[in-house]
C-alpha distance (Angstrom), angle and dihedral (degrees) to the residues before:
residue distance angle dihedral
M1 . . .
E2 3.78 . .
I3 3.84 113.2 .
D4 3.77 137.5 170.1
V5 3.80 120.6 -136.2
V6 3.81 113.1 -151.5
Y7 3.78 125.1 -174.8
D8 3.81 96.7 -175.1
C9 3.81 123.4 89.9
S10 3.78 97.2 -157.0
K11 3.82 98.6 99.0
T12 3.79 98.2 35.2
D13 3.79 119.5 129.0
W14 3.79 100.1 -136.6
K15 3.82 92.1 -165.2
V16 3.82 88.2 63.0
V17 3.83 89.9 50.0
S18 3.83 92.5 51.9
Q19 3.80 92.9 42.9
T20 3.84 91.9 48.3
L21 3.80 93.1 51.8
K22 3.79 89.4 49.6
R23 3.81 92.3 47.7
V24 3.78 93.3 53.0
G25 3.80 93.7 46.6
M26 3.79 98.5 -108.4
A27 3.80 128.7 131.7
F28 3.77 110.5 -78.6
E29 3.78 137.3 -178.0
E30 3.75 137.0 -172.0
P31 3.82 112.4 -60.8
E32 3.79 93.9 -106.9
I33 3.83 90.9 56.9
H34 3.78 91.1 53.6
R35 3.82 91.0 48.4
K36 3.84 89.9 54.4
A37 3.83 92.5 46.8
F38 3.80 95.0 48.2
E39 3.80 94.3 43.5
A40 3.83 89.7 51.5
S41 3.84 91.8 50.5
H42 3.80 126.0 104.6
T43 3.78 93.1 -134.2
T44 3.80 132.5 21.2
V45 3.78 128.1 -179.0
F46 3.80 125.6 -170.8
I47 3.82 123.7 -177.7
Y48 3.78 119.0 -153.9
R49 3.79 130.6 -174.2
A50 3.82 115.8 -167.1
G51 3.79 89.4 -18.1
Q52 3.78 94.2 -51.8
L53 3.83 119.4 120.9
I54 3.82 104.8 -125.4
G55 3.83 103.1 164.0
F56 3.78 144.9 0.3
G57 3.79 146.0 170.4
R58 3.76 140.9 177.9
A59 3.76 143.7 -156.9
I60 3.78 134.2 -152.2
S61 3.77 114.7 -149.7
D62 3.78 147.4 154.0
G63 3.80 85.0 -130.1
V64 3.79 90.7 -127.3
Y65 3.78 113.1 70.5
Q66 3.82 112.3 -27.1
A67 3.78 132.4 62.7
A68 3.78 140.7 156.0
V69 3.81 126.8 -156.1
Y70 3.78 120.8 -141.9
D71 3.83 141.6 171.5
V72 3.77 99.5 20.6
A73 3.78 104.1 168.8
V74 3.80 139.9 154.7
I75 3.78 123.4 -165.9
P76 3.80 110.4 -106.1
E77 3.82 94.8 -112.8
F78 3.84 90.4 61.5
Q79 3.79 100.3 39.5
K80 3.81 119.3 119.7
M81 3.85 90.8 30.3
G82 3.78 97.9 100.0
I83 3.82 96.0 -98.5
G84 3.84 93.9 120.4
K85 3.80 89.2 50.7
I86 3.82 91.2 52.0
I87 3.81 90.8 49.5
M88 3.78 91.9 51.3
Q89 3.80 93.4 44.5
K90 3.79 91.7 51.5
I91 3.82 91.9 47.7
L92 3.82 92.1 48.1
E93 3.81 92.1 48.1
R94 3.80 88.2 61.4
L95 3.80 93.3 48.9
T96 3.81 100.5 55.5
G97 3.81 111.0 157.3
C98 3.78 92.9 22.1
N99 3.77 130.1 114.8
V100 3.78 103.1 -124.9
I101 3.81 125.4 -153.5
L102 3.78 132.3 179.4
Y103 3.77 139.3 160.8
A104 3.74 116.7 -129.8
S105 3.75 130.3 -153.9
P106 3.79 109.1 -98.4
G107 3.79 109.1 -87.1
R108 3.83 94.1 28.0
E109 3.77 97.2 85.0
E110 3.80 95.4 100.9
F111 3.82 91.1 58.4
Y112 3.78 90.6 58.6
R113 3.82 93.3 40.4
K114 3.81 88.5 59.1
L115 3.84 87.7 56.8
G116 3.84 91.3 55.2
L117 3.80 100.6 -95.9
R118 3.80 117.5 133.6
K119 3.79 134.1 -156.6
M120 3.79 114.3 -96.4
K121 3.76 120.2 -132.6
T122 3.78 95.2 -156.2
G123 3.77 104.2 42.5
M124 3.77 114.7 141.9
A125 3.80 132.2 176.9
F126 3.75 142.7 -169.2
F127 3.80 109.0 -153.6
R128 3.82 127.9 -167.0
N129 3.81 87.8 -131.4
P130 3.79 108.0 30.0
Q131 3.80 96.7 174.9
K132 3.78 91.8 54.6
M133 3.76 91.2 51.0
K134 3.80 90.9 48.5
D135 3.83 90.5 48.9
R136 3.83 88.9 52.7
D137 3.86 91.9 50.9
F138 3.80 96.0 -111.8
T139 3.81 93.6 120.6
D140 3.79 141.6 23.5
């Protein structure tokens, strides 16, 4: 499959980003909120096929030793084709030397384990909506 990897946010359709996150069951906001978040990120990766946005991800980082990956998503029609792996590889390539953390949707841990990430024993979080995150099995 021929794809284009883009690191620039300037031509992104933020409605597609918001809709994709919703479709795959991830947290989503209004398109303008996603634009602000991606543009403020250290690293952004967008995957296109024939001009269609089919996957994306981002990382925030100090660029020196700490980073966190967020919003890695692939539209359902292109899942299980290696697109998510490409997104993660491209993000990690731009974070060399950094410790990288992320939180995965429950049930997706094995995908990240295959990429070399490991479960943390001391991960903690403060969520805007703690009950929702508990209901979705993210927290105790």
